[in-house]
Structures are given as structure tokens and as C-alpha cells.
C-alpha positions as CSV (number, residue, x, y, z in Angstrom):
1,X,-43.0,50.8,-18.5
2,X,-42.1,54.4,-17.5
3,X,-39.7,55.4,-14.8
4,X,-40.4,58.2,-12.4
5,X,-38.3,60.2,-10.0
6,X,-39.4,60.6,-6.4
7,X,-38.5,62.8,-3.5
8,X,-36.1,61.2,-1.0
9,X,-36.1,62.0,2.7
10,X,-32.8,63.8,2.1
11,X,-34.5,66.0,-0.6
12,X,-37.3,66.8,1.8
13,X,-35.0,67.8,4.6
14,X,-33.0,70.1,2.2
15,X,-36.2,71.8,1.0
16,X,-37.4,72.2,4.6
17,X,-34.1,73.6,5.9
18,X,-33.8,76.1,3.1
19,X,-37.5,77.2,3.5
20,X,-37.0,77.6,7.2
21,X,-33.9,79.6,6.7
22,X,-35.7,82.0,4.3
23,X,-38.5,82.4,6.7
24,X,-36.2,83.0,9.7
25,X,-34.1,85.5,7.8
26,X,-37.2,87.5,7.2
27,X,-38.6,87.0,10.7
28,X,-41.6,85.2,9.3
29,X,-43.4,82.6,11.5
30,X,-44.8,80.1,9.1
31,X,-45.8,76.5,8.6
32,X,-44.0,74.5,5.9
33,X,-45.6,71.4,4.3
34,X,-44.0,69.1,1.7
35,X,-46.1,66.5,-0.2
36,X,-45.3,63.9,-2.8
37,X,-46.8,63.9,-6.3
38,X,-50.0,62.3,-4.9
39,X,-50.4,65.0,-2.3
40,X,-49.4,62.8,0.6
41,X,-47.8,64.6,3.4
42,X,-44.0,64.0,3.8
43,X,-43.1,66.9,6.1
44,X,-44.9,69.4,8.3
45,X,-43.1,72.0,10.3
46,X,-44.8,74.8,12.3
47,X,-42.3,77.4,13.3
48,X,-42.6,79.1,16.7
49,X,-45.2,81.8,16.6
50,X,-47.0,80.5,13.5
51,X,-50.8,80.6,13.8
52,X,-52.3,77.1,14.5
53,X,-54.6,77.4,11.4
54,X,-51.4,77.6,9.2
55,X,-50.8,73.9,10.0
56,X,-54.0,73.1,8.1
57,X,-53.6,75.7,5.3
58,X,-50.0,74.8,4.3
59,X,-50.6,71.1,3.5
60,X,-53.8,72.1,1.6
61,X,-51.8,74.5,-0.5
62,X,-49.1,71.9,-1.1
63,X,-51.7,69.2,-2.0
64,X,-53.4,71.6,-4.5
65,X,-50.1,72.4,-6.2
66,X,-49.0,68.7,-6.4
67,X,-52.3,67.4,-7.7
68,X,-52.7,70.3,-10.2
69,X,-49.1,70.3,-11.1
70,X,-49.1,74.1,-11.0
71,X,-48.9,76.8,-8.4
72,X,-51.9,77.2,-6.2
73,X,-52.0,80.8,-7.2
74,X,-53.4,79.8,-10.6
75,X,-56.6,78.6,-8.9
76,X,-56.8,81.7,-6.7
77,X,-56.6,83.8,-9.8
78,X,-59.3,81.7,-11.6
79,X,-61.7,82.4,-8.7
80,X,-60.7,86.1,-8.3
81,X,-61.4,86.5,-12.0
82,X,-65.0,85.5,-11.4
83,X,-65.2,81.8,-11.9
84,X,-66.6,81.2,-8.4
85,X,-67.9,77.7,-9.3
86,X,-64.2,76.6,-9.2
87,X,-64.4,76.7,-5.4
88,X,-66.5,73.5,-5.6
89,X,-63.7,71.4,-7.3
90,X,-63.4,68.2,-5.4
91,X,-60.3,67.4,-3.3
92,X,-58.6,70.8,-3.8
93,X,-58.9,73.0,-0.7
94,X,-55.8,75.2,-0.8
95,X,-56.9,77.6,-3.4
96,X,-54.6,80.3,-2.2
97,X,-51.1,81.4,-3.3
98,X,-48.3,79.7,-1.5
99,X,-48.4,76.2,-2.9
100,X,-45.6,75.5,-5.4
101,X,-45.0,72.3,-7.4
102,X,-41.6,70.6,-7.4
103,X,-40.9,70.1,-11.1
104,X,-37.8,68.1,-12.2
105,X,-37.2,67.2,-15.9
106,X,-40.8,68.0,-16.6
107,X,-42.2,65.7,-13.9
108,X,-44.0,66.9,-10.8
109,X,-42.4,65.2,-7.8
110,X,-44.6,66.9,-5.2
111,X,-45.0,70.4,-3.9
112,X,-44.3,72.7,-1.0
113,X,-47.0,74.7,0.7
114,X,-46.3,77.5,3.1
115,X,-48.8,79.5,5.3
116,X,-48.3,82.2,7.8
117,X,-47.5,85.5,6.1
118,X,-48.7,87.3,2.9
119,X,-49.4,84.8,0.2
120,X,-46.6,86.1,-2.1
121,X,-44.2,85.7,0.8
122,X,-45.5,82.2,1.4
123,X,-44.7,81.4,-2.2
124,X,-41.2,83.0,-1.9
125,X,-40.4,80.7,1.0
126,X,-41.6,77.6,-1.0
127,X,-39.6,78.6,-4.0
128,X,-36.4,79.1,-2.0
129,X,-36.9,75.6,-0.5
130,X,-37.4,74.0,-3.9
131,X,-34.3,75.7,-5.2
132,X,-32.2,73.9,-2.6
133,X,-32.5,70.7,-4.6
134,X,-31.8,72.4,-7.9
135,X,-35.3,72.2,-9.1
């Protein structure tokens, strides 16, 4: 039998706080979503001024990153490079940059998805959040 690490509520709170701080320092109104390794929502935070649609996009990006165990940008690049049929992949909806997996000791524990500003800025916020737990 194998053992696996999981995100604790304390981990999730640290990630969310660091991500919120990064967004606030840059005056970016975003939604931050954190999911477990199965893509199940653990945290959703829509900052003041964030567009309502971002509360749907952020969890989708996080889900994509967790289930794929790679940044959601990988899928965006696949589509942008001409493989349009990839848009029909079942379950994955957040095929835009801004979803980042949480990898610890080679295991994917979940992911952070951010939506509300430019996609590379969404990813920046997610990565700062993840760094808060040393991943």
C-alpha cells in the first residue's frame, strides 16, 4: 500500500493568504480557487472588484491543473498550436493559463487556479500562493 500526502486546511489557508497578498500588492482583483488532487474545491475566494465570471474560471483552471498534474497553460499552448480538437477533452474546462499544480515530493496534492487579470499574472499569483507552503 502506498502513502500519499494531502493538503490540510492550514496549508490551504496559507496558500490563499499568500495569493491574496500578491494580488493586493499589485492591485489586482481576482478569484482564487484551491482544489485537492481530484479537483474537488477546497477554497474559493473572490476579491472585491473581481468579475463574477472569474468565480467560475478560477476553479476550472485549478481543476485542469490538478487532474492533468501540469499547468493549465500547457493545454492552452496545445490548442494555440493548432490542435483544436483538444478543446473536446472531457472534464477539463479551464484550458487557460492560471492553473498551477501543487507538487510536493513528486506528488500532485492539488492545484491553485486564479482568474481576473492577464493569464500570466493569474499564474504569478498562484505560484506565490503555492510557495507559501514550500512547494
